[in-house]
N, C-alpha and C positions, 0 to 999 in steps of 0.2 A: 538194852536201854538201861541207863543207870537208875537206881531206885532213889526217889526224892528223899532228902534228909527229913527225919521226923522233927517237927517243931514241937514246942510245948503244947500238949493236948489239954483241951478243956474237958472237965467231967471225967468219966471213966474211960477205959480203953476197950470197951465192948461195943461193937456196932449196934445201932438201932435197927430193929426189924419193923418195917412198915408194910401192912397189908392193904392193898387197894382193890376195889371192885369195879369192873367194867360192866356197866348196865346200858344196853342199847335196846330201845323200843321205838317203833315207828320212825326209823331212820334218824333218831336223835340219841345222844349220849348224855348220861347223867354226870354233871360236874358240879364241883363246889368251888366257889370263889374264896380265896384267902387274901388277907391283907397283912402286910409286913411293913410297918412304917408308912410311907406314902405310896408304896407299890401294891398293886393288886394283880393277881394271876389266878388261873384255874388249875385245879388238881382233880384227880379222881377221888371220890369219897373213900376214906380209909384212915388208918392211923396206926399207932404203935401197938405191937403185939405185947400182950401182958403175959406174965409168967403163968404157966399151966393152961394157957388158952391155945386151942388149935387155930390154924390159919383161917379155917372156915368160920369158927366162932368169932374171931376178931373181925373179919370182914362183915359179918352180920351185925355185930354190935356197933362197929364204927359207922356203918351206913345208916343204921337207925338213929344214932346219936346226932349225926351231921345233917341228915335229910328228912327224918321222920318216917322213912319208908322201910318196909320189911322186905328182905330179899332171901332168895334161895340160891346158894352157891352151886353152880353147875359144872365148873371146870377150872383147872389151872391153865393159865395162858402163858406167862413168861416170868422171868426174873431179871432184875437189874441191880446194879450197885451205884451209889453216888458217894464218891470220896472227894472231900474238899482238897484242893491243891496243897494246902498247908497241913493236911492230915488232921484237922481239928474236928471233922465230922465224917462218919462213915455210916451210910444207911444201906441196908439190904432191902430191896423192894420186891414184894411178892404180889403178882397180879392175878386175880381170880375173875372169872366170868360169872355174872349173877343175873337173876331174873326177879323183877318186883313181884311180890306175892300179896302185898297189902300195905296198910299204913296210909298216912296223908302227908304229902310233901310239905315240909316246913323247915326253915333254917334252924340248925342247932344253936345252942347257947354259948359255945366257946367264943371268946373275944376275937380270935383270929378269923372267924367265919364272916364273910361279907355277902354271900349269896349262894343260892342253889338253883339249878335249872337244868332242863333237858335242852341241849343245844343241837342244832342240825349237824349231822356227821360231815356234811359238805363244808362246814365252817371250821372243822377241827384243825386243819393246817394253818388257819389264819389267826388263831387266838394264841395268847401266851399260856402254854400248858407246861407245868413242871411235874415230874421230869419231862423232857421233850420226847414223848413217846407216841406222838400222833400216828406216825407211819406204822409202828408196831401194832397199834390198836386196829388200824384199817386192815393190816395183814391178818389179824386174828379173827376177823369177821367171816361169816360164810362166804365162800368164793375167794377168800384171801389166801395167801401163800403159807401162813404159819399153821401148824397143826396142834399147838399146845404141848404141854409136858405131862408126863404121867406122874401122878402123886401116889406114893405108896402108903400114905397114912401114918398113923402113930405106930411104930414098930416095937415099942417097949413091950417085952413079954415077961 
């Protein structure tokens, strides 16, 4: 398969790393609604990994900022990439499994945020979710087919 030609890139040439947390309780999944122009869509709570921050620290921080909830990270679930066809954006997505341990649910203050809610898992395939990972999430749940990935931690010695 031929490699697409690189078009002029915006910003730098380093992929963005985004950490998302899958929180399921009582057959519902925690999602955050984003707005971009006139569009609205759901995403898993999460955001950009900051320099010197572990994946777990990022997931805990982002979930608190976006939802007001405190979470314990339990496992790594899967990875994905999102590369724009024109190569203008490249996002590496890290997905963690988490459990709510405290806090009070409230929408964060970022302008892109339009809502936060626990939605029924049964509705997951019917909503606009980005990235489109509804089936991967279902497979990651108990009795699903995915087994998660092993995370070896920070190996700097």
